[in-house]
N, C-alpha and C positions, 0 to 999 in steps of 0.2 A: 513455431510456438518459442519463446526464449523463455532460458531457466539459467536463473544467477543464486547464487551463494553469498551472503554476507555473514559477518561477525561483528559483534561490537561491543565496547566493554561500558561501563555503568559503576556508578559508584551507588547509587540505589540498592536495596535488600530487593530481591526476588517478589518480595508480597507486592513492594509499590511497583515495580515494573508490571507484575501480573493483573495489579488493579489498572493501571495507564491503558492495559492493552484492549481491556474488556471495558472504558470509556470512551466512546467513539466521539464524544463531544471532543476530546484529548487527543485522539490518536489519530482522527484524520485531519487534521491541520498541521500536524508533523509532516505530510507529505508536501511537497513544496507545489504553492497553487492548489491545494485542496482547501474545501468549504463544506460544511453540514448544513446541508439545506433542512432537512426535517428528521428527527430522531422517530421512529416508525416502530420501535420496538428495546427492549434494552439490549438486544445484540443486534440490530439492523438499523440503518440510517440512509436516507437519502442522500447525495453528497455530489458535487462538481469538483474538477479539476480542471486547470490550465495548463497546457504542453506545452513547450516549446520546442519543435525540432528544426535546428536550423532557423532560417526565415519563417518558416512556417509554424503558426499557432493555432492550436486545437483545443476546443473545449468539449471534456466528456462529462456527462450525467448519467448516473445509475443509482445503483446500492452497494451498501457495503453491510456485510453481514458475518457475525461470527459461525462457521458452521461446523468447528470441532474446539471441545475446550475441556481439557483435563488439569484439575487445579493441583492433584498430588505430582503429576511429571511437569506442569507448568509449561504444558505443551497447546497449542491453539491452531486453528487454521482458519485466515479471512479471507473471504472470498468477496471479489470486487467483479462487480458484473455492470459495463455501461456502454454507452452508445454516442456517437460523436452530434453534438450539437448544429445542426443545420447540415448535416452530413448521411452516409449510409455506412460508416465505419464503426468499430468497435473497439473498446478497450477492455478485457477481461483479464483476471489473475486469481491464482489462490498462494496465498502467501503465510508460510507455514513459520510457525515462532517456536522455537522450542527456548525456554528463558531456565537464567541460575541466578544465585546472589554472582556481581559482577559483569553481569551482560546477557548475553545470549547469541543464537544462530537465525538467521532467515534463510527461509528456502523459496525462490519467486517462479511460479510458472506465469508466463503472460503470454495474451495472443492478442495482436495487434490487428484491426484490418482497417481498410478505407486511406483515405487521405494521407494518415501517420505512416502508413506500412508503405507507401509507396516510395516513403523516404527512404527504404531497404531495410533490409534486416540488422545490417552492421552500425547503421545510426538509429535505429528503434534501441539496441541492445548497449549502446553507450550514452543514450539518453536516460534509459531506464536503468541502467549501473549507475549514473549519476545523483538520478532521482534516491534510488534506494541509500546509496551513502550519507546523503543529506537527510535524511529518512531515521536512520538508524541514530545520528548523532542528535537531533531533535527528540525521539524517541526516548533516547538514552539519558537526556538532560530534564525531561520531563516529571 
């Protein structure tokens, strides 16, 4: 399991960032390679992501669900559960958001198995860190 912490700044008020977090059609494309396939409920969507790990390109398909949401504290947890397309691997994550005026903090707990994990935890951690950094920039600007 890989755990990472990230902070980000935003010129948007917390109410706007909170609204973006709860709009999965806006949130999911903030992830590099992320695409919404189908919105299944206001707090859940089927999605796909393409990840490049060095020379290896892997596609995962699964669900993104907001499993915790506290509007008073602007705290939410988004759960990702996915399977490798054409393989036996999985990529699952719980991403905790703590938002405030001017930005916020993310804590990510991710578990990756299959071809992607065969590249080693160091490679997975490096790629995941870069993806989350890119995500926070896009999320802050959304």
